[in-house]
N, C-alpha and C positions, 0 to 999 in steps of 0.2 A: 460463729459468724462475727467478724470484726465490725466496729463502728464505721470504718472506711467503706467496706463493701455494702453495708446497709445504706449509707448515704449515696453511694454510687448507684445502687439499684433504684433509689428514689429519684435521683437526678436524671436518669435516662428515660425519656418519654416512652409511652407505650407504642408509639408509632413513629417510624422514621419518615421525616419530610425533607427531602433533599434541598428544596428551595430555602428552607430556614437554616440549613447547616452550611451549604457550600460557599456562599458569598462571604459571610463573616469569617469562616475558617481561612479562606484564601487571603483575605486582608490581614489576618493575624500572621500568617506565614510570611507575607511580604514585609510587614512591619518588623517582624523578628529577624529579618534578613537571612532566613534559612537557606535561600537559594544563591546568596552571594558567596564569593570565594576570596581567599587570600593568596595572592601569587607568591608570597614569600614564606608560606607555611612549609612544614616538613612532611606533610601528608603526601602520599602518592597522587599524581595528577590523573584526572579523567576529564576529557573534554569532548563535547559534541557541539558543533555550531549548527544552528538551525538552518535548514534549507530555506533561504529567505523568501517569504511570500511577497508577492507584488504589493506595492503600496496601494494599488487600486482594489486589492482583493478582499474577500470576506471568507469566513470559515466555511469550507465545504467538507463533505465526508472524507475526501482524500486527505485534507489537512488533518482532520480529527484522527484518522487512522494513523498517519505518520507521527503526529505529535504524541499520541498515546504511547506508541512503541518507544519513541525516544525518551519520553518522560519516565517510562518504566525503567529503562536502562540507567538513566542518570539517578533516579531516586534510589535504586538498589545500590549503586556504587557509593552514593553519599552515606547510606546506612552502613556500608562496609568500611567506612573510614577514609574514603578518598576525598581529595579536594575536587569535588565534582562540579564542573562548569557546563551549564547549558546556556550558550550565548545566543541571545535573541537579536533580531534585526529584520530589516525590510529591504527589498530591491526597488530601485526607482522606476523600473519597468518602462523604459523609454517610450516605445510605441503606444502601449496601453494607456499610460498616463497622459501622453500628449493628446491621444484621441479623446479621452474623457474631458479634458479641459477645453479642447476645441469644440466638443459638443455643447458644453456649457456656454461658451462664448457665442455659438451659433444661435442659441435661444435669444440672445440679445442682438442678433443681427450683425455680429462682429466676427471677423476672422483673425487668425494670428498675424496675417500679413498686414492687417489694418493696425495692429498694435506695434509690430516690429519685434525683433528677436528679444531684446533686453526686457521690454515690458511684458512680453508673453511669458518668459521664464519666471519673472516675478509673480505673474498670475498662477503659474504652476506651483510655486512655493507656497503661495497663499492657500491654494486648494489643498495642498499636502497638509498644511497646519490645521485646516478646518475639517477636512473630510478624509484625508489619507490615514491609513493605519487603523481602520475599523477592525481589522482582523486581530489586532493586538489585544483589544478588550475582550474579544471572543475567546482568545487563547486563555485568558484568565478564567473564563467560565468553564473551560475544559479542565483546568487545573494544572496548566503547564508550569513546571517549576523552573522557570528561567531566571537568569541573573539580570533583572530589569535595569539595574544601575549600569550595566555594560551594553545596553542596547545600541546597535549601530545601524547606519543607513548608508547605502552605497554612494550617496551624493554628499555625505557629510565631509567635513574638512580633512579628517585623517584618511579616510578611504579615497578621497579625490587625490590626495598626495600620493598614495600608493599606486593609483592608476597611472598618474603622470610618470612616476618613477619607473614602473614596469614598461610603459610605452617607450620611454627614453632608452632604457637598457636594451630592449629588443631591437629598437631602431639602430642603435650604435653597433649592435652585433649583427646587423644586416639580416635580422629575422622578421623585420617588418618592411614591406615595400608597397609601392603604389603602381597599379597597372590596370589595363583594360582587360576585363574578364567577363564571362557570362555569369550573371548572378540572378537570384530570385528577386523579382521586382514587383512591388504592389502599386498598381496605377492609382489607387485611391489614397494610400498613405504617402505616396511619392517617395518611397525609400527602398533601399535594399533590405532583404530579410535573410536571417540565418535559417538553416534547415529546420531548426526546432520551431520557428515561427511560421512554418508552412504545414498545413494539414491536408493530406491527400484523401480524396474520396472518389468513389465511382460515380461519374457523371454521364448522362446520355449526350452523345454528340453525333457526328457523322464521319465516316471514313470515305474519303473521295480518292479515286484512282484517276490520275491525270497523265495523258500522253504528251511527252515532250518530243518534238521533231516529227518527221514523217517517213513512211515507208520502212525500208530496212534499217534506216538510221534512227528510227524512233525508239523511245524507251519509256516505260510506264512506272510512275512512282505513286505511292499512296500517302495521304496525310489527313490528320484530324484538324489541322490549322491551315486551311487553304490560303488564307491571306498572306501567310509567311512566304509563299512561293515567289512573291514579288521581290524578296530579298535573297533568293537562291543565287549561289555563285558556282555551283557544280552539281553533278549527279555522281554518286559513288556506287561502285559495284565491288564484289569480292574479286581479287586478282585471279582466282582459279575457277571462276564461274564461266563455263564454256559458252553460255548463252550470250555473254556480253564481251567476250575477249576481243572481238573485232571492232568494238566501239571504244575500247580504252585508248585514251590519247586523242580522241576526236572531240568535236564540239557539237552541241545541239542548241537549237534556238529555244530560249525560255519564253513560253507563251505570254501574250499580253504586253511584253516589254520590248521585244525585238533584239534582246541581248543574246549573244552567243556565250554559252557556259561550257566548260570542259567536262568530260566524263573521266573520272579518276578511279584508280584501283586502290582500295583500302581494306585491310584485313578486319577492320571493325565491323564491316557489313556482314550480316548473317544471310547467306544465300538461300537458306531454307525459309526465311520469313518473308511473307508477301511475294512481291515480284522479284526479290533479290536485288532491287535497285532502290536507293534512297536519295531524296532531295537533300542538298546540303545548304543550310542557312546559317552561316557562322555567327551572325549577329543576334540570333534568336533561339539558339539551342546549344546546350553545353557539349553534347556529343559532336554536333556539327562544327562547333568552334574548334574542338580538338582535331577534327579532320582538316579543317581549314588551316590550322597551324602546321600540320604535317605536310600539306601540299601548297603552302604559301598562297592560299586563296584570299581574295579581298573579303572584308566584312561590310555588308550593306545594311545599315539600320533602316528600318521602314516605319518605325513608330517612335513617338515622343514619350515623355515621362507619364502622360496620361493614357497611353496606349491608343493614341490617335494616329492614323496612317499619315505619313509625311511624304510619301513618294508616289510617283506614277499617277499623273493627272486625274483620271476618272475616279480614283478612290481616295484621293487626298482629302483630309479633313474628316474622314469617316472614323467612327469608333471601330475597334478591331472586330467586335461582334456584328456591326453593320457591314463591314468590309467583307467578312467571310462569305455570306450568301451572295454578295454582289460579285465577288471574284469567281465563285462557282458558276453563277449565271453567265458571266462573260466567257468563261472557259467552255461552258456548254454551248453557247452561241457559236463558238469557233469549232465545235466538234471535238473538243479535247477531253471531255469527261468519258472515261471508259466504264467506270462503275461507281455506284453510290450505295453506301450501306448506312441505314439509319433506322432506329436509333442504334448507336454504337457505344456501348459502355466502355469507358476507359478512365484510368486514374488521372485526376486533375488536382493540381495544387491550389490551395486557397490560403489567403492571409488569415492567420489564426485570430487576428484582432477584428478585422472588418469583413471577413469572409469573401473578399474580392478574389476573383481568379488571378493567380500569380502569373506574371509574364516573364519568361527567361529573357534577359536583356543584356547586351554588351554595354558595359559601363566602366568608367574610370573610378576605381575604388582602392581602399587600403586593405592589405592582406597580411596575415601572419604566415610565414613559411614554417609549416608545422613538422616537416620531416624529422629533424633531430629531436624536437620536443616530443613528438609522438613515439619515436623510438625509445626515449627515456621512460615514457609512461608505460609502454609495453614491457620493458625490461624490469621495471620495479615490481610488476606482478609475476613475471617469469622467474625472478630470482628469490621470490618469497618475501621481499620487504613489505609488500602490500598484499593482503589477502582479500579475495573477492568471495563473498558469502551470499548465496550458495555457490559452491564451486562449479556447478553445472553451467553457470552464466559466464565463466571465464572465456570459452570459445567466442562468444559474442563480443567480448571486450577486445580480444586479439584481432578478430575479423574487422573491427572498426579502426583501432589505432594503427594497425599495420597497413591500412589502405586509406588513410585519411587524406582528404584534399586540403589545400591551403584554405585558410579561414578568412572570409570576408568580414572585416571588423568595422567598416564605416557605415554610418546610417545618415540618411538625409533628413535629419530631425533637428529640432532646437533644444529639446529636453534630453539632457544626458551629459557625459563628459566630453567636452569639445576636444577634438584632436589637437595636440599641442605642437602643431607644425605651422610655420610662417613662410609665406612666399614673398620674395623680393622683386623689385622692379626689373631686375636683370636675370630673371629665372632662378634666383637663389632659393634654396630650400633649407630651412633651419628647424631642427627639432629641439624643443626647449624643455629642460627638466624642471622639477618643482622649485628648486632654489636658484634658478637662472632667470635673468631678465629677458623678455622677448625683444627681438629687434624692433626698432621704431623708425619713424621717418616716412617720407613720401613713398608711396608705392608698396609698403609692407602691409600684408593682410594675413589674418589667421585663416586656416582651413575652416570652411563652413560646416563640415560634417561633425557628428558626434560618434562616439564609440558604441559598438554593439553592447547591449546590456550584459551579455554573457562575458564580456571582457572584464568588467568589474566584479561580477559574481565569481569569476574564476580565481580571484584573489582572496575570496572570502575566508578560507581557513587561516590565513595569516594576516591579512589586512585588518581584520577585526581584533587581532591581538596586538596591534600597534605597528606592524611592519610598514615602512622600511626602518623605523627606529628599532633598536634592540632593547625592547622593553622586558620587564620581569615577567609579564604575561606571556610574551613570545617564548621566553626561555622555559617557562613552566608548562605551558599548555600546547606547544607545537613540538612534534606533530600532534594533530587531534587524535584521539583514541579511535573514534569510529566516525565514518560518514554514513548516515543511515538515510536512504532516500529511495525513490521509486525506480524500478528498472527501466522505465520509459525515458529517463533522462541520463541513463548511464553514459551514453555517447556524447551528449551535448554539454551537460554541466560537469559531470564527474571527470570525464576525460580532460576537459579544459583545466579543472583544478589540479589534476595530476601533472599536466604539462607545465603550468605556471608555477606550481609549488616546487617542483623539482628544479626548475630553472632559477626562480627567484632566490631559493634558499640554499643553493649550492655553495654560496660564499657566506651565508648568514646563519648557518646551522652546522653543528658538528656532523661528521661523517655518519651516515645511517639515519640522520634525523632530518634529511632534506625532503623526505616524503611528506605529503600534506596530512595523511592519516594512515594508521596501521591497518585498518579494516574498512572495506567497502561493504556495508550490509544493504542488501537490496530487497525491497518488499514489492508486492504486486499492487494491482489496482482494486479499488472497492467496486463491487458490482451488486446488483440487486439479488434477492434471494433465489432467483431463477438463473443466476449467472450472466444476466444481460448487462451490458454497459449502461451506467446511469446517465441520462440525458434529459434535458427539458423537452426536447422534441419527442422522446419516447414516452414522456409522461411519468417517468419513474425516478426523477431527481428528488432528492430529499435534503431539506435544510436541517443539518444536525442540531441546530438550536431548538427546533421544534421537538425533537426527541429528548433533548436534555431538559426542556421545560416539562415534558410529560412524564419522563421516567427518571430523571436525574443524570448528571454527568457521569457518575460511576457506572451506571447501567450501560450507557453508550460505550464507555471505554472498555468495560469487560467484554461486551459483545464483539467489539473490533479486535481486541487481543485474542479472543477465542478463534477468530477466523484467520489469524496471521501466521501462515506457514511461509517460510523463506522463499522469496522469489515467485510466489504464486498469487493469483488474484483471490480476493476475499469477498465472498458473498455476505450480504447483510439484509435482514428484513425487520420490520417493526415488531413482529411477534417475538423475535429473538431478543430485542432490546427489552421488551416487557418481561421476558423470562429472566434476563439479567437483573432487572429491578426486583423480581421475586427472590433472586439469590441474595441480593443486598438485604432485603427484608428478612429473609431466613437467618442471615448472619446476625442481624440486629436482634431478632427475637431470641435466638440462641444465646446471645450475650446477656440479654435481660434475664433469661431463665437462670443462667449461671450466676449472675450477680444476686438475684433474688434468693438463690440457694447458697449464697456465701462464697462463691468462687473468689479466690484471692491469689495475688502474686506475692503477697507478704510472707507466705509460708513456703519454704522450699519443698520440692517433691521428695517424699521419704525414700529411703533405700528400696531397692528392688524387692527384697524379701518381705517388705511391709505392704506391697501393692497387690491389689486383686488382679486376676487374669484380665479383666476388662481394662483396668488402668494400664497394665503392662502392654496390652494390645494397642491401646490408643497411642501411647508414647512410641511404640515400635512403628506404627503406621505414620505418625507425625514426623519422626526424624528420618524415616525412609523417604518421605515426600520432600523434606528439606533438601536432601541430597539430590533428588530427582529434579526439583525446581532449579537448583543451582546449575546442574548440568544443562538443563534446557535453556536457561538464560545465557550461558556461555556460548551456546550454539544458535542463539537467536530464534529458538523454537518457542515463540510466545504462545501459540495455540496449545502446544503440549503442556507448557507450564501452567496456563490457566485451566486447562482441562483437568490436570492432576489436582489442582487446588479445589476446583469445583467438586470433583469426586470426593476428595478428603473432607471438605466442609459439609456438603449436603448428604452424601451417601453414608459416610462413616461417622463423622462427629455428630451431626444432627440426628440422623435416622437411627443410629445405633448407640453411640456412646452416651448421649444424653438420656436415652431410654434406659440403658443399662445402669446409669448413675442414679436413677431415681430411687431404687431400692436402698442402696447404702446411705443416700442422703436422708431418706425417711427414717432409717434405723438410728441415725445420729452417732455420737461418740467418735472414737478415733477413726473408725472406718469412714465416716462422713468427712472428717477433717482431711483425710488423705484424698478423698475424691474431690474436695474443694480445691486442694492444691494442684491436683492433676488438671482439673477444669481450668483453673487460672493460667497454669503454664501452657496448656494447649491453646487457649485463646490468645495468649500473649504471642506465641509463635505464629499462629495462623494469621493474626491481624498484621504482623510484620511482613509475612510472606505475601499477603494480598495487597499491602499498601502501595507498591509501585504501580499497580494497575487500577485499583479503586481507592484513591487517596483520601477522599472526604469521609466516607462512612468509617473507614478504618481509623482515621484520626479521632473521630468522635467516640468510637467505642474503646479504643486503646487508652486514651487519656482518662476516660471514665473508669475503666477497669484498673488501671495502674496508678492513676494520679500523677503520671509522668508529664513532663513539659510538652513534648510533641513526639509523635511517632516518626515525623520527618527526620529527626536527628537521633532516633533510637538505633541501637546496634542491630545489624542484620543477624538473623539466627544462623547458627552453625549446626550441622548435623552431628548428633551424638551417637556414635556407633555402638556405645554400650547399651543403648536402649533397644537395639535389635533383639527381638524375642520370638523365635519361631514357634515355641511351644504355646505361648499365649495367642499368637495369630492363628494357630491350628485350632485351638479351643474355641475362640470366638468365631472363626469361620464355620466350625461345626454348629455352633449356636445359630448363626445367621442362616445356614442351610436348613436347619430344622425349623426355625421360625418361618422362613419363607415357604417351606413345603406345607406346613400346617395352614398358613394363611391362604395359600393357593388351593389346598384341599377344601377349606371352608368355603372359599369363593365358588369352587367348582360344584360344591354340593348345595349352593344357594343359601348358606347360613348367613344371616344378617351380621354385619361387622360388630354390632353392639351386643349381640346375643352371646351369653356365657354358655360354655359347653363343658360338661364334666369329662375328664380324661385321666387316664393312667399313663404316666411316662416311665418307661423302663430303659435304663442305660446299661449297655452290655460291657462297659469298661474299655472298649477298643479305642475310644477317644478320651484320653486322660483329662479329668476335670469337667467333662460335660455334665455329669450328674450334679455338680455344684451349681449349675445354672438352671436347674429345673424350675425353680420359682420364677426366675426372670423369663424363661420361655413361656410359662403360664401367663405371666403378666402381659407379655407382648402379644399373645395370641388369644387372650380372653378365655383361657381354660381354667376350670376350677378343680379342686381336689375331688376325687371320687368319694361318694358316701356309701354307706352300707346298702347292699343290693345293687351295686353298680353292674351294668351289663354293657359290654362293648358291642356297639352296632357297626363300627367301622374301625379298620386298623390301617395305619400307614407306617412304613419303615424308612428310616434314613440312616446314614452311616453313624453307628454308635448308639442308636436309640430306636425304640418301638413306641408308638403312640396309639393308644386305644381310646376311641371316643364314643360317647353315648349321644347319638344324634336324635334320639327320641324327643319329640317336643321342640327340637330346634328347627325342623323343616317339615313340610307336608310331604311325607315319603311317597305317597301315591301320586301326587301331582308332579313331584320331581321325577319319579320313574317314568311317568307318561311323557313328560317333556323330553327326557333323555332318549326314550325309545323312538320318539318322532324324529329327533335329530339323527339317531343311528340309522333309521330307515332312509333318510335323505342322503346320508353319506354313502350307504350301500348302493343306492340308486345311481349316484354320481359315478361310482366305480363301474357299475354295470354298463352305463352309457359310454364311458371312456373305453372299456374293454371292447365293446362292439365296434367302435370307430377304429381302434388300433388293430383289430383283427380283420378289417376290411382292406384287402390288398389294393383294390381300385382307388379307395380314398387315399391310402398312403402314397400311391403313385402320383396323384394329382395335387395333393395338398402341399403348400409351402412348408419347409422345415420348421419355421417359426410357429405355425399353427399346430403341427404335430407335437412340438416341444411343449406348447401350452397345454395340450390335452394330457400329455404325460404328467406335467406338473400338477394339473387338477386331480389326476388319479392318485398321485403320491400324497397330496394334501388330504384327500378323502380317506385314504388308507390310514393316515395318521389320526384322523378324526374318529374312525371306527375303533382304533386301539384305545384312544383316550376315553371315548364315551363308554366303551365296554368296561374299562377299568372303573369309571365312575358308577356304573350300574352295579358292578360287583361289590363296590364299597358301601352301597346303600344298605341300611338295616332292613330286615324283613318287615313288610308292611303289616 
């Protein structure tokens, strides 16, 4: 044993306390600049940009899940010798941030309008400096190995320049336009919303059927939004619907208004749904707007920005939800209500920020013409330049990008990138680039709207690297290696990055490098241990910081990684985190044991011929797992990688090798030195393999074991095929089987674990080398050598060996026999009852198949019990 290992063993506390280790270690990593990169180095590049959390956000389990997986990818590549960049940053989160600051102002009795735009934006920046970015500190708690010196923010100067550059280019290429379209509108936030900012849920409402017109010329339509009938400009039917063919081209009076509206034929109408006739309100429904465009129908807005009715005297000034029952009552008074169904569950969109019901609204907005951009995004996956993982999600990608609608990019907010368009006194429209002076003089005003947050985040893979400037970072790290994010934003964020990356970089990157990333890796959502979505309303939401406080960050990370199968949701429960804490403790205690017994990395592992079968088995299993883990990482199979490591550490290294190593360590000499070298080598490799997922405990253990600077910059292990040893694996597997069988037999016979039992072990030579392990088998099963007068009371056989045991004195044979006979009688009674039911034809004819199957299953279990208990009785010595 060397002085170094003696010191190391003494330095390692007897108990692992995460709270004492994690904070100081992270500070040391950051101070040493391990996570920073050199854009001019000759190392191969590996880059992942963080899916930017909102500046208003705090760490939730979804963040912890995603960050754990990304951090594991980047840490492994860094150890493999890559210039590995994980670039951090935050999104300004237009609506969310503006709402937060407005709520703070409201506490003082002040609105943003009281302050004015400029002063309000200053307030937001103040809030961002004081309170924004809480999540960044929490990321450090989790152990995120990000390049903090390169942190970006979507509203910083460089990214703002990128946004203005992109808008200008798209505008000049006629891919941005301004038009009246139906958009999602939040009456509370008073802004347009993107699809991702709308959450749909099943809400109770009412379905009202209304008769328009009278007699043979009447037609019935159904709606859940009765107030919108005030803005109807047509009724539509399918052109081949015989019920209404005579009405096509005629007009009908719109109730309550006195207006005549046409009945039009449109193939959009489903004749099988409802009455086969639909009311057409072009100003308040996207499908109706499309019908209106096809038939040149007028659009009649009936609500203002706050969803207050603005038309038709009796209802003017009413909120939409007040107007709805009022309109129904007025229609009922006129005898126009044919049917009412309530409650009627239907999907209703809500603003994701304030939960207000979204109102489809005709509005003048800015749009991106996505057709050619979406085509390019689809082609990049079709031709293999970009890979979606798992591949099973490719059809969802194509279904979206091949049918994408033009993207509404304007928001009626004050916080965000203001649209760089100026309007002149004579209807002039000028789009201004970042290096251009805006027009000035009387009558010139800038557009009041800001851009959708997703516009700036769509530039994230290259704006964070310095685009539109051609920086060394852009040349080194674009395209990003991987975009790893949740499948839930595949369409909203990922698709937009693909469109903008391909467009922006077509002139700024070499051919084939215009894609924003080579691989799109998609993970699922974190759910509770029962598979239910986590939500405060469900009472199952968890603050990951609580679990990190209780069990350590590594325990949380390991649990999350073990549940991470590509593209599928990951359940997690507190018991599982506690189990991962136990795993970290097991690793800690195993390392302490190894160090106390002189494990070292200073001595090279001796040649194969000098190794014991146990040593050869451990090295064979170790290097086979290295190859497995590498393959799993390359395929983003985090769950399989962590499961393989868990099994290797707990089941093979701790439960078997450490036990098998005790005998040679106790004997000392060259044999012990060899075991110490194998122990040190095995721990060195294990800790490196585990480091990407559990960075803190592995750093503490590895630096203690090796005296090295940091495992963060240690070389990643490579599988050594020469360590494969089928013979040693067969031998140790036979030992494991024999030990397991003896332990099971002792348990079945009620022998206390601490009780020593005399036994004779005879090996028949069918498993080479098994006889050499007889002493280890005895030590692991608390069997002693037989003495003179030994009498075998029980015998068990396993491949390659026969074990004869003297159980006299080890158990109360009479009591054990009585217990087993009672259990045997109960099992036979269970079979008798089951047979009687299964022989009853009347019962079988009436009972559900599930009930019959359950009875058959109980019979099979009872039959297995009879066989097992009978064997135990036969094995008992004579009383």
